[in-house]
C-alpha positions in Angstrom: 115.9 79.4 64.3 115.5 80.4 60.7 118.0 83.1 58.9 116.6 86.4 59.6 115.3 88.3 56.9 117.8 91.1 57.5 120.2 88.8 55.9 118.8 89.9 52.8 119.7 87.4 50.4 118.3 87.8 46.8 117.5 85.5 43.8 118.6 86.5 40.3 115.7 87.7 38.4 117.0 86.0 35.3 117.8 82.7 36.9 114.3 81.5 36.6 114.0 78.5 38.8 117.8 78.8 39.8 117.6 78.1 43.8 121.1 80.2 44.3 120.6 83.3 46.6 123.0 86.3 46.5 124.4 87.8 49.8 126.2 91.0 48.7 127.8 91.2 52.0 129.5 87.8 51.1 131.1 89.3 47.9 132.3 92.4 49.9 134.0 90.5 52.7 134.9 87.0 51.5 138.4 87.5 50.2 139.3 89.5 53.7 137.8 86.5 55.8 139.6 84.0 53.6 142.8 86.2 54.4 142.6 85.3 58.1 141.5 81.9 57.6 144.3 80.9 55.6 146.4 81.5 58.7 144.2 80.0 61.0 142.8 76.9 59.5 144.3 73.3 59.5 146.2 72.3 56.3 143.4 69.4 56.0 140.3 68.2 57.8 136.8 69.2 58.2 135.5 72.7 58.2 132.0 73.3 59.6 129.9 75.9 58.8 127.1 77.1 60.9 124.5 79.6 59.5 126.1 79.3 55.8 123.4 81.4 54.5 123.6 81.4 50.5 126.6 79.4 50.5 128.6 81.8 48.4 131.3 81.7 51.6 131.7 78.1 51.7 132.2 77.5 47.9 134.9 80.5 47.9 136.7 79.1 50.7 136.7 75.5 49.4 137.9 76.7 45.9 140.8 78.6 47.7 141.8 75.8 50.5 141.6 72.6 48.4 143.0 70.5 51.2 140.4 71.0 53.2 136.5 69.5 53.4 133.9 72.1 53.9 130.6 71.1 55.5 127.8 73.7 55.3 124.8 74.0 57.4 121.8 76.6 57.6 118.3 75.9 59.2 116.5 77.7 56.5 115.1 75.4 53.5 115.7 78.2 50.9 119.4 78.5 52.3 120.2 74.7 52.1 118.8 74.8 48.7 121.0 77.4 47.5 123.9 76.1 49.2 123.7 72.8 47.4 123.2 74.8 44.1 126.3 76.8 44.4 128.4 73.7 45.2 127.0 71.9 42.3 127.7 74.8 40.0 131.5 75.2 41.3 132.1 71.5 40.7 134.0 71.4 43.8 134.9 67.9 45.3 135.5 69.6 48.8 132.0 70.9 49.7 129.5 68.6 51.2 126.0 68.4 50.9 124.5 71.0 53.5 123.1 69.8 56.7 120.1 71.3 58.4 121.6 72.5 61.5 119.7 75.0 64.2 122.4 76.6 66.4 119.8 76.5 69.3 119.1 72.9 69.0 120.1 70.5 71.7 121.9 68.0 69.2 123.7 68.6 66.0 124.2 65.8 63.1 127.8 66.1 63.5 130.2 64.0 65.2 133.4 66.0 65.1 135.1 69.0 63.0 138.6 70.2 62.9 137.5 73.8 62.7 134.1 75.5 62.8 133.2 78.6 61.1 130.3 81.4 62.0 129.9 84.5 59.8 127.5 87.2 60.8 125.0 85.2 62.9 125.0 85.8 66.5 123.7 89.3 66.2 121.2 88.6 63.9 120.0 85.6 66.2 118.9 85.0 69.6 121.4 85.0 72.5 120.6 81.1 72.6 122.0 80.7 69.1 125.4 82.0 70.6 125.0 79.7 73.6 124.2 77.0 71.3 127.2 77.4 69.2 129.8 77.5 71.9 128.4 74.6 73.6 128.4 72.3 70.5 131.9 73.6 69.6 133.1 72.8 72.8 132.1 69.1 72.4 133.0 68.9 68.5 136.7 70.5 68.5 139.7 69.2 70.1 142.5 71.0 71.9 144.2 73.8 69.8 141.4 73.7 66.9 139.6 76.9 66.1 136.5 78.5 66.2 136.1 81.4 64.1 133.4 84.4 64.4 133.2 87.3 61.9 130.8 90.2 62.4 130.7 93.8 64.4 130.8 93.7 68.2 130.4 96.1 71.1 133.8 96.6 72.8 134.5 97.9 76.3 135.6 101.6 76.6 134.7 102.3 72.9 131.5 103.9 71.4 130.0 102.2 68.5 130.9 103.4 65.3 128.2 105.3 63.6 127.4 102.5 61.0 127.3 100.0 63.5 125.4 102.0 66.1 122.7 102.7 63.1 122.6 98.7 62.4 122.2 97.8 65.9 119.4 100.0 66.3 117.9 98.7 63.0 118.4 95.2 64.3 116.8 95.7 67.6 113.8 97.5 66.1 113.1 94.2 64.1 113.8 92.0 67.2 114.5 93.2 70.6 116.6 89.6 70.8 118.9 90.4 68.0 121.8 93.4 68.2 125.4 93.5 68.3 126.9 91.6 71.0 129.5 92.6 73.8 132.7 91.3 73.0 133.4 90.4 76.8 130.1 88.6 76.9 131.1 86.6 73.7 134.5 85.7 75.0 132.7 84.7 78.5 130.7 81.9 76.5 134.1 80.6 75.0 135.6 80.3 78.9 132.6 78.7 79.9 132.9 76.2 76.9 136.5 75.5 77.1 138.0 78.0 75.0 141.1 80.4 75.2 140.4 84.3 75.4 140.0 85.1 71.7 142.4 86.6 69.3 141.2 89.6 67.5 141.8 90.7 64.0 140.5 94.2 62.8 138.6 93.8 59.5 137.0 96.3 56.9 133.8 98.3 57.7 134.2 98.0 61.6 133.7 94.4 61.9 136.1 91.9 63.8 137.6 88.2 62.9 137.2 86.5 66.5 139.2 83.5 66.7 139.0 81.0 69.9 140.9 77.8 70.4 139.8 74.9 72.1 141.5 74.4 75.4 
């Protein structure tokens, strides 16, 4: 499962052969996400990020949370090259070399983690990616450790906000397997994989931070 094109990373036209990609949404949401992560992540340990995209989030979080080691990953070769370039440019010692991980794969090249992050993936991927994310997170995390998701969701008894409705329509027009997910359905995957009901944090632009804890 490669990172869908709706992610819209861009290369700097002045960068020549610079492989770093730029995701405008990462610049907009990184500090709001970091504020939540600072409250839920452990003070030390390994944080695995699934679908890291450009790598800008991982580097930003690693710079702000030096007690943690970040393990970025992505299935896309361009994204993996971008992550490595952003990490090298940052000079940070707590960002590991990116791994190639497809959320839908039966095996991940990771033995354990102390927290898992997944930002803006499950609505721009087939449902099998969400299923794989929870299945592997349930195996990797220990009781009390967090699985953090970020993005827009459908919620029961609430109409979609106009912007999210248009976003959902555009996603489904690109691929019928994509689209904003029902929060209850995502919570059901969590329960089936041994997680608590999620804590929900309202975020800017009608997004949510959805925090699961391993039971």
